[in-house]
C-alpha positions in Angstrom: -23.2 -69.7 53.4 -26.5 -67.8 51.7 -28.5 -70.3 49.6 -30.2 -70.0 47.3 -29.0 -67.4 46.2 -30.6 -64.8 43.2 -28.6 -65.7 40.5 -29.0 -69.4 41.4 -32.9 -69.5 41.2 -34.8 -71.5 38.5 -38.0 -70.5 37.0 -41.4 -73.2 38.4 -39.2 -73.5 41.6 -40.1 -73.0 45.0 -37.5 -72.1 48.1 -37.0 -69.9 51.4 -34.7 -67.1 51.1 -33.2 -64.9 53.0 -32.6 -61.4 50.9 -32.4 -58.0 51.7 -34.9 -54.8 50.4 -33.9 -52.5 47.7 -36.9 -51.2 47.4 -40.0 -51.2 49.1 -44.0 -50.3 47.3 -46.9 -50.6 49.0 -50.0 -50.8 45.9 -53.8 -51.8 45.5 -55.6 -54.5 43.0 -58.7 -53.4 41.3 -60.2 -55.1 44.2 -58.7 -52.4 46.1 -57.0 -55.2 48.2 -53.3 -53.8 48.8 -50.0 -55.5 47.3 -46.8 -55.3 47.5 -44.5 -54.5 44.4 -40.3 -55.6 46.5 -37.6 -55.4 44.1 -34.7 -58.1 46.6 -31.2 -58.3 46.5 -28.4 -59.8 48.0 -24.5 -59.8 46.7 -25.3 -61.8 43.4 -27.8 -59.5 42.4 -31.4 -58.8 42.5 -35.4 -59.7 41.7 -38.4 -58.5 41.2 -41.4 -59.6 43.8 -44.8 -59.1 44.0 -46.7 -60.4 47.2 -50.4 -60.4 46.7 -51.7 -62.7 49.5 -52.2 -62.1 52.7 -50.7 -58.6 52.5 -51.7 -56.6 55.1 -50.4 -58.8 57.7 -47.1 -58.2 56.2 -46.2 -54.7 54.8 -46.2 -53.1 57.7 -43.8 -55.4 59.6 -40.3 -54.3 57.8 -38.9 -51.6 55.4 -36.6 -51.1 53.1 -32.7 -52.1 54.1 -34.4 -54.8 55.9 -33.7 -58.4 55.7 -36.7 -61.2 55.0 -36.8 -64.2 55.0 -39.0 -65.5 52.7 -41.2 -68.2 51.1 -42.5 -68.3 47.3 -41.9 -69.0 43.9 -39.8 -67.9 40.9 -42.0 -67.0 37.3 -40.9 -66.2 34.2 -42.8 -63.0 32.9 -41.7 -59.9 29.9 -38.9 -62.3 29.3 -37.4 -61.3 32.8 -38.5 -63.7 36.5 -40.0 -62.1 38.6 -40.9 -64.1 42.6 -44.1 -64.0 43.9 -44.3 -64.8 47.7 -46.2 -66.7 49.5 -45.0 -65.9 53.5 -42.7 -64.2 54.8 -40.9 -62.1 58.1 -38.5 -59.9 58.7 -35.0 -61.0 60.5 -33.1 -58.9 62.7 -29.3 -58.3 61.3 -27.8 -61.1 63.6 -29.2 -63.2 62.0 -27.5 -62.6 58.8 -24.2 -62.9 57.4 -23.8 -58.9 55.9 -21.1 -60.7 53.4 -24.1 -62.4 51.6 -26.1 -59.1 50.8 -23.9 -56.0 49.4 -21.9 -56.6 46.9 -18.1 -56.3 46.8 -14.8 -56.6 44.8 -13.3 -59.2 43.2 -9.8 -58.3 44.0 -8.9 -58.0 47.7 -9.2 -55.0 48.8 -5.5 -54.4 50.9 -3.2 -56.2 47.1 -4.9 -53.0 45.6 -4.0 -50.4 48.4 -0.7 -51.3 47.6 -0.5 -51.6 44.5 -2.2 -48.1 44.4 0.3 -46.6 47.2 3.1 -48.3 44.6 2.5 -46.5 41.9 2.3 -43.0 42.9 5.3 -43.5 45.0 7.2 -43.3 41.8 5.5 -40.6 41.2 8.4 -38.0 40.2 6.5 -34.5 40.7 7.5 -34.2 45.1 4.8 -31.6 45.4 2.4 -33.2 43.3 3.5 -36.9 45.4 3.1 -34.9 48.6 -0.7 -34.1 47.7 -1.4 -37.5 47.2 0.1 -38.6 49.7 -1.4 -36.4 52.5 -4.8 -37.3 50.7 -3.8 -41.4 51.4 -1.8 -40.7 54.6 -5.6 -39.4 56.2 -6.4 -42.4 58.0 -10.4 -42.1 58.6 -10.1 -41.2 54.0 -8.1 -44.3 54.1 -10.2 -46.7 55.4 -13.0 -45.4 53.7 -11.1 -45.0 50.7 -10.7 -48.7 50.4 -14.9 -49.6 51.0 -16.8 -47.0 49.2 -18.1 -46.9 45.7 -17.0 -45.6 42.7 -21.2 -45.3 42.7 -24.1 -45.7 43.2 -26.0 -47.9 40.6 -24.1 -46.6 37.5 -20.9 -48.0 37.2 -18.4 -50.4 40.0 -21.3 -49.6 42.3 -19.8 -52.3 44.7 -18.0 -52.1 48.2 -14.0 -51.7 46.9 -15.0 -50.4 43.9 -13.8 -46.5 44.0 -10.4 -48.5 44.5 -11.3 -50.4 41.7 -11.7 -47.6 39.5 -8.7 -45.6 40.2 -6.5 -48.2 40.2 -8.0 -49.2 36.5 -7.9 -45.6 35.5 -3.6 -45.6 37.3 -2.9 -48.3 34.8 -4.7 -46.3 31.9 -2.8 -43.1 32.2 0.5 -45.1 32.9 -0.2 -46.3 29.4 -1.1 -43.2 27.5 1.0 -40.2 29.4 3.8 -41.4 26.7 1.6 -41.3 24.1 -0.1 -38.0 24.1 3.1 -36.7 25.6 1.2 -35.3 28.7 2.4 -35.2 31.8 1.7 -38.8 34.0 1.6 -37.4 36.9 -1.2 -34.4 37.2 -3.0 -37.1 35.1 -2.1 -39.4 38.6 -3.1 -37.2 41.0 -6.3 -36.5 39.8 -6.4 -40.1 38.9 -6.3 -40.3 43.0 -8.4 -36.9 43.8 -10.7 -37.0 41.4 -13.2 -38.8 43.4 -12.6 -38.8 46.7 -15.4 -36.7 47.6 -16.8 -39.9 47.2 -15.7 -41.4 50.8 -18.2 -38.9 51.9 -20.8 -38.6 49.3 -21.9 -42.4 49.5 -23.7 -44.3 52.3 -22.4 -47.9 52.2 -23.2 -49.4 55.2 -26.4 -51.1 54.0 -28.0 -50.3 50.7 -26.2 -47.5 48.9 -27.4 -44.2 48.4 -26.5 -40.1 49.0 -25.7 -38.8 53.1 -26.9 -36.2 53.6 -23.6 -33.5 53.2 -23.0 -35.6 49.6 -26.6 -34.7 48.6 -26.4 -31.4 49.6 -22.0 -30.9 48.6 -22.1 -33.4 45.9 -18.9 -35.3 45.8 -16.4 -32.5 43.7 -17.5 -29.8 46.3 -16.0 -32.4 49.7 -13.0 -33.4 47.4 -11.6 -29.4 46.7 -12.5 -29.5 50.5 -10.4 -32.6 50.6 -7.4 -31.1 48.5 -8.1 -27.9 50.0 -7.4 -29.7 53.7 -4.5 -31.2 52.7 -2.8 -28.1 51.5 -2.6 -26.1 54.4 0.3 -28.7 55.2 2.3 -27.9 52.2 2.9 -24.0 52.4 5.3 -24.6 49.6 2.4 -26.1 47.3 2.8 -23.6 43.2 -0.3 -22.3 43.9 -0.4 -21.9 40.5 -0.5 -26.4 40.0 -2.9 -25.9 42.8 -5.2 -24.9 40.1 -4.7 -27.5 37.8 -5.1 -30.0 40.5 -8.9 -28.4 41.1 -9.6 -27.8 37.4 -8.7 -32.2 36.8 -11.4 -32.1 39.6 -14.3 -30.3 38.9 -13.8 -31.0 34.6 -13.8 -34.7 34.9 -17.6 -35.2 34.4 -16.7 -33.3 31.0 -19.5 -31.6 29.8 -22.1 -29.1 31.9 -25.0 -31.2 30.8 -23.0 -34.2 33.3 -22.3 -31.9 36.3 -19.3 -30.3 35.4 -19.1 -26.4 36.6 -15.9 -26.3 33.6 -15.4 -27.9 31.0 -11.6 -29.6 30.5 -9.5 -26.9 29.3 -5.6 -28.3 29.2 -4.7 -31.2 27.2 -4.5 -33.6 30.3 -7.3 -32.8 31.9 -9.1 -33.7 28.8 -7.4 -36.5 28.6 -9.0 -37.6 32.4 -12.0 -37.3 31.5 -12.2 -39.5 28.5 -10.0 -42.3 30.5 -12.8 -41.9 33.6 -15.5 -42.1 30.7 -14.2 -44.6 29.0 -13.6 -47.2 32.0 -16.5 -46.5 33.6 -18.6 -47.2 30.4 -16.8 -50.0 29.3 -17.4 -51.5 33.0 -21.4 -50.9 32.8 -21.5 -52.5 29.6 -19.3 -55.3 31.7 -21.7 -55.6 34.4 -24.5 -55.3 32.2 -24.3 -58.3 30.2 -22.9 -60.2 33.3 -26.1 -59.9 35.1 -28.8 -58.9 32.5 -32.2 -60.8 33.6 -33.6 -61.3 30.4 -34.4 -64.5 29.7 -34.6 -64.9 25.9 -32.6 -63.4 24.3 -28.5 -62.1 22.5 -29.7 -58.4 24.3 -29.6 -57.7 27.1 -32.3 -54.7 28.9 -32.0 -51.3 28.3 -29.5 -49.7 29.9 -30.4 -46.0 30.5 -27.0 -45.1 31.4 -25.6 -46.4 28.2 -28.6 -45.1 26.2 -28.8 -48.8 24.3 -29.3 -52.6 24.7 -26.0 -55.0 24.6 -25.3 -57.7 22.9 -24.4 -60.9 24.6 -22.3 -61.8 22.7 -20.8 -64.5 23.9 -24.7 -65.6 23.6 -24.7 -64.8 20.2 -21.9 -66.5 18.8 -22.1 -69.7 21.4 -25.7 -69.9 19.4 -23.9 -69.7 15.9 -21.6 -72.5 16.8 -24.3 -74.8 18.0 -26.7 -74.0 14.6 -22.8 -75.4 13.0 -23.1 -79.2 14.7 -26.1 -79.9 14.4 -25.7 -78.5 10.4 -23.8 -80.7 10.1 -25.6 -83.6 12.6 -27.8 -86.8 11.1 -31.1 -86.4 10.9 -31.2 -89.6 12.9 -28.0 -87.5 15.9 -30.2 -84.6 15.6 -33.7 -85.9 16.8 -30.8 -88.4 19.6 -30.0 -84.4 21.5 -33.5 -83.4 20.8 -34.3 -86.3 23.1 -32.3 -86.2 25.9 -32.9 -82.0 26.1 -35.7 -81.6 29.1 -36.9 -77.9 28.5 -39.5 -76.0 30.8 -41.3 -73.7 29.2 -42.2 -71.5 32.1 -45.7 -70.2 34.4 -46.8 -67.2 33.1 -48.0 -64.8 36.2 -51.8 -64.5 36.6 -53.1 -62.4 34.8 -54.5 -60.1 36.8 -52.1 -59.8 38.8 -49.2 -58.6 35.5 -47.1 -56.1 37.4 -46.6 -52.6 36.3 -42.9 -51.5 36.3 -40.4 -51.4 34.8 -36.6 -53.2 34.8 -34.5 -52.5 36.9 -30.5 -52.9 36.6 -28.4 -55.3 38.6 -25.6 -54.7 40.6 -22.2 -56.4 40.1 -21.5 -60.4 42.1 -18.8 -60.1 44.0 -17.7 -61.1 47.6 -15.2 -60.5 49.8 -13.7 -59.6 52.8 -14.5 -56.1 53.4 -17.3 -56.8 56.0 -14.9 -56.8 58.7 -15.9 -53.5 60.7 -18.7 -51.1 59.1 -17.3 -48.4 57.7 -16.6 -44.7 60.0 -18.9 -42.9 61.2 -19.6 -40.1 59.4 -17.9 -36.6 61.4 
């Protein structure tokens, strides 16, 4: 097992570890000499890194998505951990266990898949159930559906994230359909099919990105293609019901500025948009709190997707409880407690080498056996 992981790195400690290079920039110091600005990651998170010395020896020996072994020191800069690299070298893929470097759902994908198929089996509209089954019965789509992330970085951005997101949406559909007196079958079909195009839009065999098809078309157009292909095998599928399903796909982002070519125009489409938006934002907020790299304070760094900082409520309430306990102590007890504490003051990085880039979001930590086989190659 890999050690240490990103989440285990402690300030003012030297260490040697292996990471995946998520981004690489060669920059210039004031002296004109090059330095490296990197983002390094494993399955538990991401850390900014700088290499100031002996850069010319290594800067052309590795690229983004390579694995590197580094020796360095963790310091705190702008209230965030930053790694200063002393030595580094590129490793071959055979030298690492991929499961240590790519975030994955904490749930068993096969268990989630069985839960999803059971929900679909309970659909009472035979036409919609036949369509969803036709999509999920496709071996290539089924394999990719189990492994694909739901997004590149905004929400559920880990292997198995798409399936986890869709299963959550199906559960929300069951909760809300009766309350709003809408068609549960149509909601479930929308949940399963709205992001099915992401199995081909996103690349996820290394770090997450977009395929050429994904860049050119996007997941909505790809999703419509998949649905159209399966409907050719269902000649009795009602044409107007097909239009409703297609509208669920093209309207689920809810607004033109969010990439929807159409606004939701019937109750199920509108409800599904809000369920999808809520599920993605709640997971985005949970992940932001869990993996925020701010050392001090009760708030996370600013999140562009949520357009806000987020209160780390557990830390905030814990500090209040600690303050209440201290207020109940006698002066002698407080003095004794202070003597037993050993706070450390992190050393700042060298002033002449201050980085210029701002913080970046950190992906979700998780680990699970999703790595037995790589995703099927693009057809």
